[in-house]
N, C-alpha and C positions, 0 to 999 in steps of 0.2 A: 370187768364188772358188767358192762353192757351186754357182753356175750352171755354171761350167766343169767342175768335178769331176763333177757330175751328168751332163753331156753326155758326158764321157769314159767314165764307167761304162756309160752306155747304149750307146755305140759298141762298147766292149769286149764287152758282153753280146751285142749283135747280131752282132758279128764271129765270135763262137764259136757262137752259137745257130743261126744260119741254116744253116751247113754241117752241124751236128749233126742238124737236122731232115731234111735231104736224106739223110745217111748212114743214120740210123735208119730212114727210110722205105724206102730202097733195099735195105737189108740186114735188114729186119725178119724175114723168114722164116728165113734162116740163123741169125740171132741167137737167135730163139725156139727153133729146133731145138737149139741148144747149151744153152739154159737150161731148156727144158720138154720136153714130149712131142711127137711128130709130129702128134698130133690137135690139140693146142692151137695149134701153129705154123700148121697148114694152115687152121684156122678163125679165127685171131685176128690174123694178120699184117696184114690189110687195114685194121685200125683204128689201126695204129701211126701213120700220118701225121696222123690227127686228134688223137691224144694228144700227138704231138711238137709240132704247131703250138700246141695248147692250152698246153703247157709254155712255149713261146716267149712267148706272150701274157702268161702269168702272171708270168714273170720280168721282162718289160719293164714290166708294170703295177706290180710291186713297187718299181721305181725311182721311178716317178712318184708312187706313194703316199707316199713319204718327204717329198715337197714338202707334201702335205696334212697329214701328221703334224707336220711342223715348224711349220705354221701352226695347230697345235692344233685341227684339225678332224677328230679321230679318230672322232667320231660319224658323220660322213659316210662314212668308210671302212667302218664297221660296217654302215651302212644299205645301201651299195652291195653288200656281200657277202651281206647277207640277201636283197636283191632277186635277186642272181645265183643264190643257192642255190634260191630259190623258183622262178625260171625254169627251172633245171635239173630240179627235181623235177617241175614241170608237164609239161615236154617229155618227160621219161622216161616218165611215165604214158601219154602219147599215143603216143610212137614205139617204145618197147620192145616192146609187144604186136604192133606192125606189122612191124618189121624187126629185132627182136632186139638183139644186141650192137652192131650198126652204129648203131642208134638211140641207144644210150647214148653212143657215141663222138661222134655228131653233137651231142647235147645238151650234152656237155662242151665241145665247141668253141664252140657258140653262147653258153653261159653265160660262158666265159672271154673271148670276144670282147666281150661286153657289159661285163664288169668292166674290161677293158682300155680300151675307148673311153670309158666313163664316167669313169674315173680320169684319163685323159689330158685330157679336156675340162675337168673340174673343176680339175685342178692348174694349168691354163693361166691360171686367174684370178689366181694368185699368182706364178707363175714361167713364163717361156717360154724354151725353147731349141730350136734347130734340130736335128731328128733326122738331118739330112744325108741327104736322099733319094738323092742321087747315090751316096753310100757304100753305101746299102742296095741300090741297083740293081747296083753292082759286085759286092757280096757275093752277090747272087742269081745273077748271070751266072757268077761263078766256081764257085758251087755247081752250077749247071746243067751246066757243063763236066765236072764229076765223074761225071755219069751214064754217058756212054759209056765212060769210063775204068773205072769199077767194073764195068759190065756186060760189059766185054771180058775180065774175069778168070773163071777157073773157080772157082765157089764150092762145089765138091763136098766139100772137106775142111774140118776145123775151123780150121786155120791160115789158110786162104785168106780167111776172113771178116775176121780181124784184119789181114791184108795189104791187103785191099781198102779197109778203113776207113783204114788208115795212108796208103795211096797217095792216097786221096781228100783227106785233110788236106794232104798235101804239094802236090798239084795246086792246091788252094784257096789256100794260102799263097803259092805262087809266082805264081799269076795275080793275086792281090791286090797284090803288089809290082809286077808288070809293069804293071798298070793304075793304079798309084799310088793304091791305095785307102786307104792310111794316111797321114795327115798327120804332120808331125814331132812335134807335141805328143801325138798319139794313140799314136805309136810309143814315145815316151818314157814315156807312162803305162803301156803294156804292159810295158816294161822294169822299171818300179817294182813291178809285180806279181811279177816274177821276179828278185829281187836277186842271185841267184847268176849269172844270165846277164849282168846289168848289170856285175857285178864282173869 
């Protein structure tokens, strides 16, 4: 039961996170223009993909870490985070003086990649479940199709950014259904997350 639930939670996380990474990366500059100043937007939008992917890895890692915690190996989780933080600090010392804020973004991605891989590898000692690589590929393909759709829109006004993001989500969901990206049990799990829709 735990194995199936963990897998479904991972699928739900990936199904939402992958298109979010694409949307945030594509719309980073207009989103930052809405939330910050033009100077910050023009100088910081290019690091958004690094941060978005890092967040995806962190979220997926947190699911696998539950397996380790259930096995009462919390000390290992702490050690992995200490190593990851140390790696982040060391790389920051080297890269930030060389390439500035981009170096900080790269070190963040590297450190989160480490904690993700280390947690996945260690958790597989106690529990194994298929991440469904075919599903991940379909999710990536559906997300890639969003790129020309979003870029075809005029992002000059405030509302166009929201429209572009919403249209991207619609395209993604439709394509996932057309490619049969969701299995029956996965779709049922999604409905359980939204009881009003299920009712």
